[in-house]
mmCIF file as Biopython writes it, N, C-alpha, C and O atoms, coordinates in Angstrom:
data_model
#
loop_
_atom_site.group_PDB
_atom_site.id
_atom_site.type_symbol
_atom_site.label_atom_id
_atom_site.label_alt_id
_atom_site.label_comp_id
_atom_site.label_asym_id
_atom_site.label_entity_id
_atom_site.label_seq_id
_atom_site.pdbx_PDB_ins_code
_atom_site.Cartn_x
_atom_site.Cartn_y
_atom_site.Cartn_z
_atom_site.occupancy
_atom_site.B_iso_or_equiv
_atom_site.auth_seq_id
_atom_site.auth_asym_id
_atom_site.pdbx_PDB_model_num
ATOM 1   N N  . ILE A ? 1  ? -6.520  -9.919  -0.623 1.0 0.0 1  A 1 
ATOM 2   C CA . ILE A ? 1  ? -6.335  -10.942 0.328  1.0 0.0 1  A 1 
ATOM 3   C C  . ILE A ? 1  ? -6.031  -10.227 1.877  1.0 0.0 1  A 1 
ATOM 4   O O  . ILE A ? 1  ? -6.088  -10.935 2.882  1.0 0.0 1  A 1 
ATOM 5   N N  . GLY A ? 2  ? -5.774  -9.079  1.947  1.0 0.0 2  A 1 
ATOM 6   C CA . GLY A ? 2  ? -5.477  -8.344  3.293  1.0 0.0 2  A 1 
ATOM 7   C C  . GLY A ? 2  ? -4.119  -8.341  3.448  1.0 0.0 2  A 1 
ATOM 8   O O  . GLY A ? 2  ? -3.398  -9.089  2.789  1.0 0.0 2  A 1 
ATOM 9   N N  . ILE A ? 3  ? -3.609  -7.387  4.450  1.0 0.0 3  A 1 
ATOM 10  C CA . ILE A ? 3  ? -2.313  -6.943  4.746  1.0 0.0 3  A 1 
ATOM 11  C C  . ILE A ? 3  ? -2.205  -7.048  6.309  1.0 0.0 3  A 1 
ATOM 12  O O  . ILE A ? 3  ? -2.940  -6.379  7.035  1.0 0.0 3  A 1 
ATOM 13  N N  . ALA A ? 4  ? -1.220  -7.951  6.819  1.0 0.0 4  A 1 
ATOM 14  C CA . ALA A ? 4  ? -1.044  -7.770  8.331  1.0 0.0 4  A 1 
ATOM 15  C C  . ALA A ? 4  ? -0.677  -6.387  8.765  1.0 0.0 4  A 1 
ATOM 16  O O  . ALA A ? 4  ? -0.091  -5.565  8.060  1.0 0.0 4  A 1 
ATOM 17  N N  . GLN A ? 5  ? -1.125  -6.194  10.130 1.0 0.0 5  A 1 
ATOM 18  C CA . GLN A ? 5  ? -0.850  -4.694  10.580 1.0 0.0 5  A 1 
ATOM 19  C C  . GLN A ? 5  ? 0.633   -4.506  10.724 1.0 0.0 5  A 1 
ATOM 20  O O  . GLN A ? 5  ? 1.129   -3.382  10.645 1.0 0.0 5  A 1 
ATOM 21  N N  . SER A ? 6  ? 1.340   -5.568  10.932 1.0 0.0 6  A 1 
ATOM 22  C CA . SER A ? 6  ? 3.063   -5.238  10.939 1.0 0.0 6  A 1 
ATOM 23  C C  . SER A ? 6  ? 3.579   -4.860  9.492  1.0 0.0 6  A 1 
ATOM 24  O O  . SER A ? 6  ? 4.678   -4.329  9.333  1.0 0.0 6  A 1 
ATOM 25  N N  . GLU A ? 7  ? 2.769   -5.147  8.498  1.0 0.0 7  A 1 
ATOM 26  C CA . GLU A ? 7  ? 3.292   -4.679  7.221  1.0 0.0 7  A 1 
ATOM 27  C C  . GLU A ? 7  ? 2.764   -3.361  6.666  1.0 0.0 7  A 1 
ATOM 28  O O  . GLU A ? 7  ? 3.316   -2.875  5.679  1.0 0.0 7  A 1 
ATOM 29  N N  . HIS A ? 8  ? 1.749   -2.765  7.230  1.0 0.0 8  A 1 
ATOM 30  C CA . HIS A ? 8  ? 1.268   -1.437  6.877  1.0 0.0 8  A 1 
ATOM 31  C C  . HIS A ? 8  ? 2.176   -0.403  6.551  1.0 0.0 8  A 1 
ATOM 32  O O  . HIS A ? 8  ? 1.904   0.200   5.513  1.0 0.0 8  A 1 
ATOM 33  N N  . ARG A ? 9  ? 3.226   -0.026  7.193  1.0 0.0 9  A 1 
ATOM 34  C CA . ARG A ? 9  ? 4.108   1.043   6.942  1.0 0.0 9  A 1 
ATOM 35  C C  . ARG A ? 9  ? 5.253   0.600   5.856  1.0 0.0 9  A 1 
ATOM 36  O O  . ARG A ? 9  ? 5.780   1.445   5.133  1.0 0.0 9  A 1 
ATOM 37  N N  . LYS A ? 10 ? 5.560   -0.635  5.803  1.0 0.0 10 A 1 
ATOM 38  C CA . LYS A ? 10 ? 6.383   -1.014  4.848  1.0 0.0 10 A 1 
ATOM 39  C C  . LYS A ? 10 ? 5.938   -1.139  3.531  1.0 0.0 10 A 1 
ATOM 40  O O  . LYS A ? 10 ? 6.817   -1.016  2.679  1.0 0.0 10 A 1 
ATOM 41  N N  . ILE A ? 11 ? 4.694   -1.373  3.107  1.0 0.0 11 A 1 
ATOM 42  C CA . ILE A ? 11 ? 4.089   -1.420  1.863  1.0 0.0 11 A 1 
ATOM 43  C C  . ILE A ? 11 ? 4.365   -0.305  0.919  1.0 0.0 11 A 1 
ATOM 44  O O  . ILE A ? 11 ? 4.530   -0.534  -0.279 1.0 0.0 11 A 1 
ATOM 45  N N  . PHE A ? 12 ? 4.422   0.958   1.444  1.0 0.0 12 A 1 
ATOM 46  C CA . PHE A ? 12 ? 4.769   2.123   0.641  1.0 0.0 12 A 1 
ATOM 47  C C  . PHE A ? 12 ? 6.056   2.465   0.446  1.0 0.0 12 A 1 
ATOM 48  O O  . PHE A ? 12 ? 6.352   3.569   -0.009 1.0 0.0 12 A 1 
ATOM 49  N N  . GLU A ? 13 ? 7.063   1.445   0.808  1.0 0.0 13 A 1 
ATOM 50  C CA . GLU A ? 13 ? 8.401   1.463   0.304  1.0 0.0 13 A 1 
ATOM 51  C C  . GLU A ? 13 ? 8.714   0.997   -0.973 1.0 0.0 13 A 1 
ATOM 52  O O  . GLU A ? 13 ? 8.072   0.017   -1.350 1.0 0.0 13 A 1 
ATOM 53  N N  . LYS A ? 14 ? 9.605   1.497   -1.778 1.0 0.0 14 A 1 
ATOM 54  C CA . LYS A ? 14 ? 9.979   1.035   -3.126 1.0 0.0 14 A 1 
ATOM 55  C C  . LYS A ? 14 ? 10.438  -0.374  -2.936 1.0 0.0 14 A 1 
ATOM 56  O O  . LYS A ? 14 ? 11.191  -0.702  -2.020 1.0 0.0 14 A 1 
ATOM 57  N N  . PHE A ? 15 ? 9.897   -1.306  -3.949 1.0 0.0 15 A 1 
ATOM 58  C CA . PHE A ? 15 ? 10.157  -2.575  -4.033 1.0 0.0 15 A 1 
ATOM 59  C C  . PHE A ? 15 ? 9.878   -3.651  -3.020 1.0 0.0 15 A 1 
ATOM 60  O O  . PHE A ? 15 ? 10.248  -4.824  -3.065 1.0 0.0 15 A 1 
ATOM 61  N N  . TYR A ? 16 ? 9.093   -2.991  -2.009 1.0 0.0 16 A 1 
ATOM 62  C CA . TYR A ? 16 ? 8.712   -3.816  -0.965 1.0 0.0 16 A 1 
ATOM 63  C C  . TYR A ? 16 ? 7.509   -4.685  -1.503 1.0 0.0 16 A 1 
ATOM 64  O O  . TYR A ? 16 ? 6.624   -4.204  -2.210 1.0 0.0 16 A 1 
ATOM 65  N N  . ARG A ? 17 ? 7.550   -5.953  -1.123 1.0 0.0 17 A 1 
ATOM 66  C CA . ARG A ? 17 ? 6.462   -6.980  -1.435 1.0 0.0 17 A 1 
ATOM 67  C C  . ARG A ? 17 ? 6.061   -7.674  -0.167 1.0 0.0 17 A 1 
ATOM 68  O O  . ARG A ? 17 ? 6.940   -8.212  0.507  1.0 0.0 17 A 1 
ATOM 69  N N  . VAL A ? 18 ? 4.878   -7.705  0.192  1.0 0.0 18 A 1 
ATOM 70  C CA . VAL A ? 18 ? 4.369   -8.655  1.218  1.0 0.0 18 A 1 
ATOM 71  C C  . VAL A ? 18 ? 4.576   -10.006 0.977  1.0 0.0 18 A 1 
ATOM 72  O O  . VAL A ? 18 ? 4.191   -10.498 -0.084 1.0 0.0 18 A 1 
ATOM 73  N N  . SER A ? 19 ? 5.146   -10.680 1.841  1.0 0.0 19 A 1 
ATOM 74  C CA . SER A ? 19 ? 5.435   -12.054 2.054  1.0 0.0 19 A 1 
ATOM 75  C C  . SER A ? 19 ? 4.181   -12.905 2.264  1.0 0.0 19 A 1 
ATOM 76  O O  . SER A ? 19 ? 3.837   -13.185 3.413  1.0 0.0 19 A 1 
ATOM 77  N N  . SER A ? 20 ? 3.451   -13.348 1.157  1.0 0.0 20 A 1 
ATOM 78  C CA . SER A ? 20 ? 2.369   -14.287 1.478  1.0 0.0 20 A 1 
ATOM 79  C C  . SER A ? 20 ? 2.457   -15.745 1.304  1.0 0.0 20 A 1 
ATOM 80  O O  . SER A ? 20 ? 1.489   -16.503 1.366  1.0 0.0 20 A 1 
ATOM 81  N N  . GLY A ? 21 ? 3.697   -16.100 1.079  1.0 0.0 21 A 1 
ATOM 82  C CA . GLY A ? 21 ? 3.748   -17.533 0.864  1.0 0.0 21 A 1 
ATOM 83  C C  . GLY A ? 21 ? 3.453   -18.138 -0.315 1.0 0.0 21 A 1 
ATOM 84  O O  . GLY A ? 21 ? 3.545   -19.360 -0.428 1.0 0.0 21 A 1 
ATOM 85  N N  . HIS A ? 22 ? 3.059   -17.335 -1.336 1.0 0.0 22 A 1 
ATOM 86  C CA . HIS A ? 22 ? 2.449   -17.460 -2.640 1.0 0.0 22 A 1 
ATOM 87  C C  . HIS A ? 22 ? 3.463   -16.671 -3.636 1.0 0.0 22 A 1 
ATOM 88  O O  . HIS A ? 22 ? 3.029   -16.312 -4.730 1.0 0.0 22 A 1 
ATOM 89  N N  . GLY A ? 23 ? 4.666   -16.425 -3.310 1.0 0.0 23 A 1 
ATOM 90  C CA . GLY A ? 23 ? 5.587   -15.539 -4.177 1.0 0.0 23 A 1 
ATOM 91  C C  . GLY A ? 23 ? 5.590   -15.891 -5.523 1.0 0.0 23 A 1 
ATOM 92  O O  . GLY A ? 23 ? 5.600   -14.938 -6.304 1.0 0.0 23 A 1 
ATOM 93  N N  . HIS A ? 24 ? 5.584   -17.016 -6.002 1.0 0.0 24 A 1 
ATOM 94  C CA . HIS A ? 24 ? 5.728   -17.441 -7.231 1.0 0.0 24 A 1 
ATOM 95  C C  . HIS A ? 24 ? 4.399   -17.073 -8.078 1.0 0.0 24 A 1 
ATOM 96  O O  . HIS A ? 24 ? 4.406   -16.951 -9.303 1.0 0.0 24 A 1 
ATOM 97  N N  . GLU A ? 25 ? 3.455   -16.940 -7.400 1.0 0.0 25 A 1 
ATOM 98  C CA . GLU A ? 25 ? 1.874   -16.852 -7.889 1.0 0.0 25 A 1 
ATOM 99  C C  . GLU A ? 25 ? 1.676   -15.130 -8.051 1.0 0.0 25 A 1 
ATOM 100 O O  . GLU A ? 25 ? 0.951   -14.677 -8.937 1.0 0.0 25 A 1 
ATOM 101 N N  . THR A ? 26 ? 2.394   -14.262 -7.106 1.0 0.0 26 A 1 
ATOM 102 C CA . THR A ? 26 ? 2.182   -12.979 -7.207 1.0 0.0 26 A 1 
ATOM 103 C C  . THR A ? 26 ? 2.969   -12.121 -8.267 1.0 0.0 26 A 1 
ATOM 104 O O  . THR A ? 26 ? 4.197   -12.162 -8.196 1.0 0.0 26 A 1 
ATOM 105 N N  . LYS A ? 27 ? 2.536   -11.549 -8.987 1.0 0.0 27 A 1 
ATOM 106 C CA . LYS A ? 27 ? 3.174   -10.691 -9.870 1.0 0.0 27 A 1 
ATOM 107 C C  . LYS A ? 27 ? 3.439   -9.274  -9.408 1.0 0.0 27 A 1 
ATOM 108 O O  . LYS A ? 27 ? 2.706   -8.884  -8.499 1.0 0.0 27 A 1 
ATOM 109 N N  . GLY A ? 28 ? 4.340   -8.442  -9.860 1.0 0.0 28 A 1 
ATOM 110 C CA . GLY A ? 28 ? 4.728   -7.142  -9.487 1.0 0.0 28 A 1 
ATOM 111 C C  . GLY A ? 28 ? 5.792   -6.745  -9.020 1.0 0.0 28 A 1 
ATOM 112 O O  . GLY A ? 28 ? 6.480   -7.631  -8.514 1.0 0.0 28 A 1 
ATOM 113 N N  . THR A ? 29 ? 6.298   -5.469  -8.994 1.0 0.0 29 A 1 
ATOM 114 C CA . THR A ? 29 ? 7.662   -5.073  -8.663 1.0 0.0 29 A 1 
ATOM 115 C C  . THR A ? 29 ? 7.803   -4.443  -7.315 1.0 0.0 29 A 1 
ATOM 116 O O  . THR A ? 29 ? 8.894   -4.235  -6.784 1.0 0.0 29 A 1 
ATOM 117 N N  . GLY A ? 30 ? 6.568   -4.132  -6.756 1.0 0.0 30 A 1 
ATOM 118 C CA . GLY A ? 30 ? 6.651   -3.440  -5.497 1.0 0.0 30 A 1 
ATOM 119 C C  . GLY A ? 30 ? 6.678   -1.964  -5.472 1.0 0.0 30 A 1 
ATOM 120 O O  . GLY A ? 30 ? 6.879   -1.319  -4.443 1.0 0.0 30 A 1 
ATOM 121 N N  . LEU A ? 31 ? 6.467   -1.443  -6.649 1.0 0.0 31 A 1 
ATOM 122 C CA . LEU A ? 31 ? 6.625   0.131   -6.907 1.0 0.0 31 A 1 
ATOM 123 C C  . LEU A ? 31 ? 5.355   0.788   -7.096 1.0 0.0 31 A 1 
ATOM 124 O O  . LEU A ? 31 ? 5.347   2.014   -7.215 1.0 0.0 31 A 1 
ATOM 125 N N  . GLY A ? 32 ? 4.258   0.116   -7.140 1.0 0.0 32 A 1 
ATOM 126 C CA . GLY A ? 32 ? 2.796   0.844   -7.282 1.0 0.0 32 A 1 
ATOM 127 C C  . GLY A ? 32 ? 2.435   1.770   -6.177 1.0 0.0 32 A 1 
ATOM 128 O O  . GLY A ? 32 ? 2.237   2.963   -6.407 1.0 0.0 32 A 1 
ATOM 129 N N  . LEU A ? 33 ? 2.346   1.280   -5.032 1.0 0.0 33 A 1 
ATOM 130 C CA . LEU A ? 33 ? 2.086   1.987   -3.725 1.0 0.0 33 A 1 
ATOM 131 C C  . LEU A ? 33 ? 3.137   2.893   -3.425 1.0 0.0 33 A 1 
ATOM 132 O O  . LEU A ? 33 ? 2.846   3.901   -2.782 1.0 0.0 33 A 1 
ATOM 133 N N  . ALA A ? 34 ? 4.445   2.683   -3.824 1.0 0.0 34 A 1 
ATOM 134 C CA . ALA A ? 34 ? 5.450   3.853   -3.505 1.0 0.0 34 A 1 
ATOM 135 C C  . ALA A ? 34 ? 5.227   5.151   -4.373 1.0 0.0 34 A 1 
ATOM 136 O O  . ALA A ? 34 ? 5.565   6.285   -4.033 1.0 0.0 34 A 1 
ATOM 137 N N  . LEU A ? 35 ? 4.626   4.811   -5.506 1.0 0.0 35 A 1 
ATOM 138 C CA . LEU A ? 35 ? 4.535   5.937   -6.651 1.0 0.0 35 A 1 
ATOM 139 C C  . LEU A ? 35 ? 3.175   6.502   -6.076 1.0 0.0 35 A 1 
ATOM 140 O O  . LEU A ? 35 ? 3.068   7.727   -6.135 1.0 0.0 35 A 1 
ATOM 141 N N  . VAL A ? 36 ? 2.172   5.834   -5.557 1.0 0.0 36 A 1 
ATOM 142 C CA . VAL A ? 36 ? 0.955   6.549   -5.052 1.0 0.0 36 A 1 
ATOM 143 C C  . VAL A ? 36 ? 1.358   7.445   -3.876 1.0 0.0 36 A 1 
ATOM 144 O O  . VAL A ? 36 ? 0.937   8.598   -3.778 1.0 0.0 36 A 1 
ATOM 145 N N  . LYS A ? 37 ? 2.117   6.928   -3.061 1.0 0.0 37 A 1 
ATOM 146 C CA . LYS A ? 37 ? 2.527   7.640   -1.865 1.0 0.0 37 A 1 
ATOM 147 C C  . LYS A ? 37 ? 3.345   8.773   -2.231 1.0 0.0 37 A 1 
ATOM 148 O O  . LYS A ? 37 ? 3.238   9.779   -1.529 1.0 0.0 37 A 1 
ATOM 149 N N  . ASN A ? 38 ? 4.216   8.787   -3.298 1.0 0.0 38 A 1 
ATOM 150 C CA . ASN A ? 38 ? 5.052   10.171  -3.647 1.0 0.0 38 A 1 
ATOM 151 C C  . ASN A ? 38 ? 4.154   11.158  -4.258 1.0 0.0 38 A 1 
ATOM 152 O O  . ASN A ? 38 ? 4.421   12.353  -4.133 1.0 0.0 38 A 1 
ATOM 153 N N  . ILE A ? 39 ? 3.036   10.746  -4.955 1.0 0.0 39 A 1 
ATOM 154 C CA . ILE A ? 39 ? 2.064   11.551  -5.552 1.0 0.0 39 A 1 
ATOM 155 C C  . ILE A ? 39 ? 1.160   12.254  -4.409 1.0 0.0 39 A 1 
ATOM 156 O O  . ILE A ? 39 ? 0.913   13.460  -4.420 1.0 0.0 39 A 1 
ATOM 157 N N  . ILE A ? 40 ? 0.745   11.450  -3.526 1.0 0.0 40 A 1 
ATOM 158 C CA . ILE A ? 40 ? -0.017  11.987  -2.394 1.0 0.0 40 A 1 
ATOM 159 C C  . ILE A ? 40 ? 0.857   13.046  -1.553 1.0 0.0 40 A 1 
ATOM 160 O O  . ILE A ? 40 ? 0.337   14.073  -1.119 1.0 0.0 40 A 1 
ATOM 161 N N  . ASP A ? 41 ? 2.106   12.762  -1.364 1.0 0.0 41 A 1 
ATOM 162 C CA . ASP A ? 41 ? 3.041   13.505  -0.643 1.0 0.0 41 A 1 
ATOM 163 C C  . ASP A ? 41 ? 3.097   14.862  -1.306 1.0 0.0 41 A 1 
ATOM 164 O O  . ASP A ? 41 ? 2.940   15.907  -0.675 1.0 0.0 41 A 1 
ATOM 165 N N  . ALA A ? 42 ? 3.347   14.797  -2.722 1.0 0.0 42 A 1 
ATOM 166 C CA . ALA A ? 42 ? 3.519   16.151  -3.408 1.0 0.0 42 A 1 
ATOM 167 C C  . ALA A ? 42 ? 2.531   16.949  -3.386 1.0 0.0 42 A 1 
ATOM 168 O O  . ALA A ? 42 ? 2.676   18.154  -3.593 1.0 0.0 42 A 1 
ATOM 169 N N  . HIS A ? 43 ? 1.286   16.350  -3.109 1.0 0.0 43 A 1 
ATOM 170 C CA . HIS A ? 43 ? -0.022  17.210  -3.042 1.0 0.0 43 A 1 
ATOM 171 C C  . HIS A ? 43 ? -0.282  17.614  -1.627 1.0 0.0 43 A 1 
ATOM 172 O O  . HIS A ? 43 ? -1.293  18.283  -1.415 1.0 0.0 43 A 1 
ATOM 173 N N  . GLN A ? 44 ? 0.486   17.300  -0.650 1.0 0.0 44 A 1 
ATOM 174 C CA . GLN A ? 44 ? 0.208   17.498  0.700  1.0 0.0 44 A 1 
ATOM 175 C C  . GLN A ? 44 ? -1.029  16.802  1.170  1.0 0.0 44 A 1 
ATOM 176 O O  . GLN A ? 44 ? -1.858  17.322  1.917  1.0 0.0 44 A 1 
ATOM 177 N N  . GLY A ? 45 ? -1.093  15.663  0.711  1.0 0.0 45 A 1 
ATOM 178 C CA . GLY A ? 45 ? -2.268  14.847  1.067  1.0 0.0 45 A 1 
ATOM 179 C C  . GLY A ? 45 ? -1.798  13.500  2.131  1.0 0.0 45 A 1 
ATOM 180 O O  . GLY A ? 45 ? -0.725  13.321  2.707  1.0 0.0 45 A 1 
ATOM 181 N N  . LEU A ? 46 ? -2.941  12.737  2.130  1.0 0.0 46 A 1 
ATOM 182 C CA . LEU A ? 46 ? -2.884  11.635  2.998  1.0 0.0 46 A 1 
ATOM 183 C C  . LEU A ? 46 ? -3.313  10.328  2.652  1.0 0.0 46 A 1 
ATOM 184 O O  . LEU A ? 46 ? -4.467  10.224  2.237  1.0 0.0 46 A 1 
ATOM 185 N N  . ILE A ? 47 ? -2.643  9.358   2.736  1.0 0.0 47 A 1 
ATOM 186 C CA . ILE A ? 47 ? -3.371  7.962   2.252  1.0 0.0 47 A 1 
ATOM 187 C C  . ILE A ? 47 ? -3.469  6.973   3.513  1.0 0.0 47 A 1 
ATOM 188 O O  . ILE A ? 47 ? -2.489  6.697   4.205  1.0 0.0 47 A 1 
ATOM 189 N N  . THR A ? 48 ? -4.628  6.524   3.713  1.0 0.0 48 A 1 
ATOM 190 C CA . THR A ? 48 ? -4.998  5.601   4.916  1.0 0.0 48 A 1 
ATOM 191 C C  . THR A ? 48 ? -5.259  4.328   4.301  1.0 0.0 48 A 1 
ATOM 192 O O  . THR A ? 48 ? -5.795  4.198   3.201  1.0 0.0 48 A 1 
ATOM 193 N N  . LEU A ? 49 ? -4.799  3.234   5.165  1.0 0.0 49 A 1 
ATOM 194 C CA . LEU A ? 49 ? -5.347  1.992   4.787  1.0 0.0 49 A 1 
ATOM 195 C C  . LEU A ? 49 ? -5.976  1.249   5.939  1.0 0.0 49 A 1 
ATOM 196 O O  . LEU A ? 49 ? -5.595  1.296   7.108  1.0 0.0 49 A 1 
ATOM 197 N N  . GLN A ? 50 ? -6.969  0.571   5.466  1.0 0.0 50 A 1 
ATOM 198 C CA . GLN A ? 50 ? -7.791  -0.329  6.222  1.0 0.0 50 A 1 
ATOM 199 C C  . GLN A ? 50 ? -7.712  -1.754  5.603  1.0 0.0 50 A 1 
ATOM 200 O O  . GLN A ? 50 ? -8.051  -1.969  4.440  1.0 0.0 50 A 1 
ATOM 201 N N  . SER A ? 51 ? -7.248  -2.715  6.444  1.0 0.0 51 A 1 
ATOM 202 C CA . SER A ? 51 ? -6.941  -4.069  5.901  1.0 0.0 51 A 1 
ATOM 203 C C  . SER A ? 51 ? -6.944  -5.088  7.106  1.0 0.0 51 A 1 
ATOM 204 O O  . SER A ? 51 ? -6.465  -4.903  8.225  1.0 0.0 51 A 1 
ATOM 205 N N  . LYS A ? 52 ? -7.576  -6.177  6.636  1.0 0.0 52 A 1 
ATOM 206 C CA . LYS A ? 52 ? -7.470  -7.469  7.483  1.0 0.0 52 A 1 
ATOM 207 C C  . LYS A ? 52 ? -7.272  -8.695  6.598  1.0 0.0 52 A 1 
ATOM 208 O O  . LYS A ? 52 ? -7.967  -9.064  5.652  1.0 0.0 52 A 1 
ATOM 209 N N  . PRO A ? 53 ? -6.081  -9.291  7.155  1.0 0.0 53 A 1 
ATOM 210 C CA . PRO A ? 53 ? -5.820  -10.701 6.471  1.0 0.0 53 A 1 
ATOM 211 C C  . PRO A ? 53 ? -7.047  -11.554 6.191  1.0 0.0 53 A 1 
ATOM 212 O O  . PRO A ? 53 ? -7.911  -11.812 7.029  1.0 0.0 53 A 1 
ATOM 213 N N  . GLY A ? 54 ? -7.038  -11.942 5.000  1.0 0.0 54 A 1 
ATOM 214 C CA . GLY A ? 54 ? -8.380  -12.798 4.625  1.0 0.0 54 A 1 
ATOM 215 C C  . GLY A ? 54 ? -9.513  -12.217 4.230  1.0 0.0 54 A 1 
ATOM 216 O O  . GLY A ? 54 ? -10.425 -12.869 3.721  1.0 0.0 54 A 1 
ATOM 217 N N  . GLU A ? 55 ? -9.566  -10.934 4.425  1.0 0.0 55 A 1 
ATOM 218 C CA . GLU A ? 55 ? -10.660 -10.045 4.185  1.0 0.0 55 A 1 
ATOM 219 C C  . GLU A ? 55 ? -10.574 -9.040  2.976  1.0 0.0 55 A 1 
ATOM 220 O O  . GLU A ? 55 ? -11.515 -8.806  2.218  1.0 0.0 55 A 1 
ATOM 221 N N  . GLY A ? 56 ? -9.363  -8.495  2.900  1.0 0.0 56 A 1 
ATOM 222 C CA . GLY A ? 56 ? -9.025  -7.608  1.837  1.0 0.0 56 A 1 
ATOM 223 C C  . GLY A ? 56 ? -8.567  -6.208  2.400  1.0 0.0 56 A 1 
ATOM 224 O O  . GLY A ? 56 ? -8.349  -6.035  3.599  1.0 0.0 56 A 1 
ATOM 225 N N  . SER A ? 57 ? -8.446  -5.303  1.525  1.0 0.0 57 A 1 
ATOM 226 C CA . SER A ? 57 ? -7.832  -4.006  2.008  1.0 0.0 57 A 1 
ATOM 227 C C  . SER A ? 57 ? -8.526  -2.778  1.228  1.0 0.0 57 A 1 
ATOM 228 O O  . SER A ? 57 ? -8.918  -2.912  0.069  1.0 0.0 57 A 1 
ATOM 229 N N  . THR A ? 58 ? -8.644  -1.649  1.901  1.0 0.0 58 A 1 
ATOM 230 C CA . THR A ? 58 ? -9.093  -0.567  1.431  1.0 0.0 58 A 1 
ATOM 231 C C  . THR A ? 58 ? -8.171  0.735   1.559  1.0 0.0 58 A 1 
ATOM 232 O O  . THR A ? 58 ? -7.930  1.127   2.700  1.0 0.0 58 A 1 
ATOM 233 N N  . PHE A ? 59 ? -7.660  1.406   0.511  1.0 0.0 59 A 1 
ATOM 234 C CA . PHE A ? 59 ? -6.874  2.474   0.493  1.0 0.0 59 A 1 
ATOM 235 C C  . PHE A ? 59 ? -7.700  3.716   0.160  1.0 0.0 59 A 1 
ATOM 236 O O  . PHE A ? 59 ? -8.392  3.720   -0.858 1.0 0.0 59 A 1 
ATOM 237 N N  . ILE A ? 60 ? -7.651  4.810   1.010  1.0 0.0 60 A 1 
ATOM 238 C CA . ILE A ? 60 ? -8.293  6.043   0.998  1.0 0.0 60 A 1 
ATOM 239 C C  . ILE A ? 60 ? -7.278  7.099   0.738  1.0 0.0 60 A 1 
ATOM 240 O O  . ILE A ? 60 ? -6.327  7.338   1.482  1.0 0.0 60 A 1 
ATOM 241 N N  . LEU A ? 61 ? -7.605  7.835   -0.595 1.0 0.0 61 A 1 
ATOM 242 C CA . LEU A ? 61 ? -6.617  8.845   -0.781 1.0 0.0 61 A 1 
ATOM 243 C C  . LEU A ? 61 ? -7.252  10.295  -0.415 1.0 0.0 61 A 1 
ATOM 244 O O  . LEU A ? 61 ? -8.256  10.677  -1.016 1.0 0.0 61 A 1 
ATOM 245 N N  . HIS A ? 62 ? -6.668  11.054  0.539  1.0 0.0 62 A 1 
ATOM 246 C CA . HIS A ? 62 ? -7.213  12.277  0.967  1.0 0.0 62 A 1 
ATOM 247 C C  . HIS A ? 62 ? -6.324  13.499  0.320  1.0 0.0 62 A 1 
ATOM 248 O O  . HIS A ? 62 ? -5.174  13.754  0.675  1.0 0.0 62 A 1 
ATOM 249 N N  . PHE A ? 63 ? -7.007  14.160  -0.623 1.0 0.0 63 A 1 
ATOM 250 C CA . PHE A ? 63 ? -6.300  15.443  -1.222 1.0 0.0 63 A 1 
ATOM 251 C C  . PHE A ? 63 ? -7.085  16.732  -0.545 1.0 0.0 63 A 1 
ATOM 252 O O  . PHE A ? 63 ? -8.291  16.909  -0.372 1.0 0.0 63 A 1 
ATOM 253 N N  . PRO A ? 64 ? -5.881  17.615  -0.208 1.0 0.0 64 A 1 
ATOM 254 C CA . PRO A ? 64 ? -6.410  18.910  0.244  1.0 0.0 64 A 1 
ATOM 255 C C  . PRO A ? 64 ? -6.961  19.733  -0.812 1.0 0.0 64 A 1 
ATOM 256 O O  . PRO A ? 64 ? -6.479  19.828  -1.941 1.0 0.0 64 A 1 
ATOM 257 N N  . ARG A ? 65 ? -8.146  20.409  -0.323 1.0 0.0 65 A 1 
ATOM 258 C CA . ARG A ? 65 ? -8.856  21.506  -1.251 1.0 0.0 65 A 1 
ATOM 259 C C  . ARG A ? 65 ? -7.929  22.655  -1.395 1.0 0.0 65 A 1 
ATOM 260 O O  . ARG A ? 65 ? -7.291  23.133  -0.456 1.0 0.0 65 A 1 
ATOM 261 N N  . LYS A ? 66 ? -7.888  23.096  -2.692 1.0 0.0 66 A 1 
ATOM 262 C CA . LYS A ? 66 ? -6.990  24.376  -2.962 1.0 0.0 66 A 1 
ATOM 263 C C  . LYS A ? 66 ? -7.592  25.682  -3.051 1.0 0.0 66 A 1 
ATOM 264 O O  . LYS A ? 66 ? -6.892  26.672  -3.261 1.0 0.0 66 A 1 
#
């Protein structure tokens, strides 16, 4: 569904869920992206987000070569 630019930094926080107005229809705890961010950080990597409300989101994980 896409994520507003103002929400991009917050979505990687534990238990944070974007308010879409459809809260009763959306399932989840808000832990998934926080876990992904912790794993990326542990590997000295980077996660980037490209998103537009109404269009969708793309998450790109960058892992350093060892």
